[in-house]
C-alpha positions in Angstrom: -32.9 13.7 118.0 -30.4 12.1 120.4 -27.2 13.9 121.6 -24.8 12.1 119.3 -26.8 12.8 116.2 -27.2 16.5 117.2 -23.4 16.8 117.8 -22.6 15.1 114.5 -24.8 17.4 112.7 -23.5 20.5 114.4 -19.9 19.6 113.8 -20.3 18.2 110.2 -17.7 19.6 107.8 -16.4 22.1 110.4 -12.6 22.6 110.3 -12.4 23.4 114.0 -14.4 23.9 117.2 -12.9 26.1 119.8 -14.5 25.1 123.1 -15.6 21.7 121.9 -15.9 20.3 125.4 -18.2 23.2 126.3 -20.3 22.5 123.2 -20.6 18.8 124.1 -21.7 19.6 127.6 -24.2 22.3 126.4 -25.8 19.8 124.0 -26.0 17.1 126.6 -27.7 19.6 129.0 -30.6 20.0 126.6 -30.6 23.7 127.2 -31.7 26.0 124.3 -28.7 26.9 122.2 -28.3 30.0 120.0 -25.5 30.7 117.5 -24.8 33.7 115.3 -23.3 34.2 111.9 -22.5 37.7 110.6 -22.0 39.2 107.2 -21.7 42.8 105.8 -24.3 43.8 103.2 -21.8 44.9 100.6 -21.4 43.2 97.3 -24.0 41.1 95.4 -24.3 37.6 97.0 -22.6 34.7 95.2 -22.9 30.9 95.6 -20.1 31.1 98.1 -22.9 31.9 100.6 -24.2 28.4 100.2 -21.3 27.1 102.2 -22.1 28.9 105.5 -25.8 28.5 104.8 -25.4 24.7 104.6 -24.0 24.8 108.1 -26.7 27.2 109.2 -29.1 24.6 107.9 -27.4 21.9 110.0 -27.7 24.1 113.1 -31.4 24.7 112.5 -32.0 20.9 111.9 -30.2 20.3 115.2 -32.7 22.5 117.0 -30.4 25.5 117.4 -31.7 29.0 117.1 -29.7 31.0 114.5 -29.2 34.7 114.4 -27.9 36.2 111.2 -26.2 39.5 111.8 -26.4 41.8 108.9 -23.6 44.2 109.9 -24.8 47.4 108.2 -22.4 49.6 110.3 -19.5 47.5 109.3 -20.6 47.9 105.6 -20.8 51.6 106.0 -17.3 51.7 107.5 -16.1 49.6 104.5 -17.4 52.3 102.1 -21.0 51.4 101.4 -23.1 54.6 101.0 -25.5 55.2 103.9 -28.2 56.0 101.4 -28.1 52.4 100.0 -27.6 50.4 103.2 -31.3 49.8 103.8 -31.8 48.4 100.3 -28.7 46.2 100.7 -30.1 44.9 104.0 -33.4 44.0 102.4 -31.7 42.2 99.5 -29.4 40.2 101.8 -32.3 39.1 104.1 -34.3 38.0 101.1 -31.4 36.3 99.3 -30.2 34.4 102.5 -33.7 33.3 103.3 -34.1 32.1 99.7 -30.9 30.1 99.9 -32.0 28.3 103.0 -35.4 27.5 101.5 -33.7 26.2 98.4 -31.7 23.9 100.7 -35.0 22.8 102.1 -34.7 23.8 105.8 -37.4 25.2 108.1 -36.5 28.8 108.9 -38.8 29.3 111.8 -35.9 29.4 114.3 -34.0 31.9 112.1 -33.7 35.6 113.0 -32.2 38.5 111.2 -30.6 41.2 113.3 -29.4 44.6 111.9 -26.1 45.6 113.5 -27.1 49.3 114.0 -30.1 48.2 116.1 -27.8 47.4 119.0 -24.4 48.7 118.0 -25.5 52.3 118.3 -26.7 51.9 121.9 -24.7 53.8 124.6 -23.9 50.6 126.5 -22.4 48.9 123.4 -20.2 51.9 122.7 -19.2 52.0 126.4 -18.0 48.4 126.1 -16.1 49.1 122.9 -14.3 51.8 124.8 -13.7 49.4 127.7 -12.2 46.9 125.4 -10.1 49.6 123.7 -8.4 50.4 127.0 -7.2 46.7 127.2 -6.4 46.0 123.6 -3.1 47.1 122.1 -3.0 48.3 118.5 -0.8 45.3 117.6 -3.3 42.8 119.1 -6.2 44.5 117.3 -4.3 44.4 114.0 -3.3 40.8 114.5 -6.9 39.8 115.2 -8.2 41.7 112.1 -5.4 40.7 109.7 -7.2 37.9 107.9 -10.5 39.8 107.5 -9.7 43.5 107.1 -7.3 45.1 104.5 -5.2 47.0 106.9 -2.1 48.0 104.9 0.8 50.1 106.3 -1.4 52.8 107.5 -4.7 51.2 108.5 -7.9 53.1 109.1 -9.3 53.2 112.7 -12.4 51.3 111.4 -10.3 48.2 110.6 -8.6 48.3 114.0 -11.9 48.4 116.0 -13.5 45.7 113.8 -12.4 42.8 116.0 -13.6 44.6 119.2 -17.0 45.1 117.7 -17.2 41.5 116.5 -16.2 40.2 119.9 -18.9 42.3 121.6 -21.5 41.1 119.1 -21.4 37.7 120.8 -22.5 39.2 124.1 -25.1 41.7 122.8 -26.7 39.1 120.5 -27.0 36.8 123.6 -25.7 33.7 121.9 -23.7 30.7 123.2 -21.6 30.3 120.0 -20.4 32.2 116.9 -20.0 30.6 113.5 -17.6 31.8 110.9 -14.9 30.9 108.4 -11.3 30.1 109.2 -10.4 33.6 108.2 -12.3 34.8 111.3 -10.3 32.5 113.6 -8.0 35.2 115.0 -11.0 37.4 115.9 -12.7 34.5 117.6 -9.6 33.8 119.6 -9.4 37.5 120.5 -13.1 37.3 121.7 -12.5 34.3 123.9 -9.5 36.0 125.5 -10.8 39.5 125.9 -14.6 39.2 126.7 -13.9 37.7 130.2 -11.7 40.8 130.9 -14.8 43.0 130.9 -17.0 40.4 132.7 -18.5 38.5 129.8 -18.4 34.8 129.2 -16.3 33.4 126.3 -18.3 31.8 123.6 -17.9 28.5 121.6 -16.4 29.2 118.2 -17.5 27.1 115.2 -15.2 27.4 112.3 -15.8 26.5 108.6 -12.9 25.7 106.2 -12.0 28.2 103.6 -13.3 27.0 100.2 -11.1 27.3 97.1 -12.3 29.6 94.4 -12.9 28.6 90.8 -9.8 30.7 90.2 -7.3 31.2 93.0 -6.9 30.0 96.5 -10.2 31.4 98.0 -13.7 31.8 96.7 -14.2 35.5 96.8 -16.9 37.9 95.6 -14.2 40.4 94.8 -12.7 38.1 92.1 -15.2 38.2 89.2 -14.0 35.0 87.5 -14.3 33.2 90.8 -17.8 34.5 91.6 -21.0 32.9 90.5 -23.8 35.3 91.4 -27.1 33.9 92.7 -28.9 35.6 89.8 -26.4 34.7 87.0 -28.1 33.1 84.0 -27.4 29.5 82.9 -24.9 30.6 80.2 -22.9 32.7 82.7 -22.7 29.8 85.1 -21.5 27.4 82.4 -18.9 29.9 81.2 -17.5 30.6 84.7 -17.4 26.9 85.6 -15.8 26.0 82.3 -13.1 28.6 82.9 -12.3 27.3 86.4 -8.9 25.9 87.2 -9.1 22.1 87.2 -6.0 20.1 86.4 -6.7 16.5 85.4 -5.9 14.1 88.2 -5.4 16.9 90.8 -8.4 17.2 93.2 -7.1 20.5 94.8 -9.3 22.9 92.9 -12.5 24.9 93.3 -14.7 22.4 91.3 -13.9 19.6 93.7 -14.5 21.9 96.6 -17.9 22.8 95.2 -18.7 19.1 95.0 -17.4 18.2 98.5 -18.9 21.0 100.5 -21.9 22.0 98.5 -23.3 19.6 96.0 -22.7 16.4 97.9 -24.0 17.8 101.2 -27.3 18.4 99.4 -27.2 15.1 97.5 -26.6 13.1 100.6 -29.2 14.9 102.7 -31.8 14.3 99.9 -30.5 10.7 99.3 -29.7 11.5 95.7 -26.8 10.6 93.4 -24.6 12.8 91.4 -24.7 12.1 87.7 -22.1 12.7 85.0 -23.5 12.6 81.5 -20.9 11.4 78.9 -20.9 10.0 75.3 -20.6 6.2 75.2 -17.2 6.5 73.6 -15.9 8.4 76.7 -17.3 5.8 79.1 -21.0 6.6 79.1 -23.0 8.1 82.0 -21.8 7.5 85.5 -23.5 8.0 88.9 -21.8 8.6 92.2 -23.1 8.2 95.8 -20.3 10.1 97.5 -17.6 12.7 97.0 -14.9 10.1 97.7 -16.1 8.1 94.7 -15.8 11.1 92.4 -12.3 12.0 93.8 -11.1 8.5 93.3 -12.1 8.5 89.6 -10.8 12.0 89.1 -7.4 11.2 90.6 -7.2 8.0 88.5 -8.0 10.1 85.4 -11.1 8.1 84.7 -13.2 11.3 84.9 -12.2 14.2 82.6 -12.3 17.7 83.9 -14.7 18.9 81.1 -17.2 16.1 81.9 -17.0 17.0 85.6 -17.5 20.7 84.9 -20.5 20.1 82.7 -22.1 18.0 85.5 -21.3 20.6 88.1 -22.6 23.6 86.1 -25.8 21.6 85.5 -26.2 21.0 89.3 -25.6 24.7 90.1 -28.1 25.9 87.4 -30.7 23.6 88.8 -30.2 24.9 92.3 -30.1 28.6 91.2 -33.3 28.3 89.1 -35.5 28.8 92.1 -33.7 32.0 93.1 -33.8 33.4 89.5 -37.6 33.0 89.5 -38.0 35.0 92.7 -39.2 38.3 91.2 -39.0 40.2 94.5 -35.3 39.1 94.9 -34.6 40.3 91.4 -36.3 43.6 92.1 -34.4 44.1 95.4 -31.1 43.3 93.7 -31.7 45.9 91.0 -32.6 48.5 93.7 -29.5 47.7 95.7 -27.0 47.6 92.9 -28.4 49.9 90.2 
């Protein structure tokens, strides 16, 4: 794969690259590149995880090594019982691997890392303390503000969160971190503060925030906005049909699912997106790109209900492979019973 193709794949659908010149030079150098993406094993995984995993798939296809940090300590600090953490870890690892296999990517360059395996080491804690002597409470709160619910009287765990996430870049030995736009302030903090204790700043690869089916952000904490990986077909249809989707207005979660999820898969597999309709409503229609769908939707040539039916059909088709994974179902039951 040539340099331009690799860079195009790495940057595809990203909202921002902090350190883009560094990334370009690194890819041109043909040195091995590694990137990490982190998540806390807390709630049951929803289809929102397909968005970062589609980018992880891009990184893997571009020959980048990917480390997925399952931040069990962060989950414990967020209130997950220590007794259930191991089960949540196993479920998350299986579910994320299943998502990537469903996407159709080779996972041989994928590695899972448990946060407590290195975050409990003396040298890591020593560096947390070193950073704490240089970071004001206000700077830490600012960095964490989009990620942690701080409130008027924040817990210490929320304040040290950005310090730990910054150090994860160094201790995971990666050249780049990948995350959503809500992580941006922490990433900027990491680039500013890591050099103060002798570590190199990393490249920051930032995904856009995806609208939820209900509300501004797709969130696992909003039940009506969350489609679980193991939801049955009827639940998926019900949640999609209940989504906000004003005729002619493309600023909604259904169109976001199309643009950043369904059409990424369709285009990679050289497939079209089909909308099934009765002849009296215009008959069946096929689309080769998201832009074609948006054009018809804005022109009110594509009704929201027809669009929703097509989208729920696509989601159910994708999730069917995960529903059939008996081990995943078993792990989910153990982690959330």
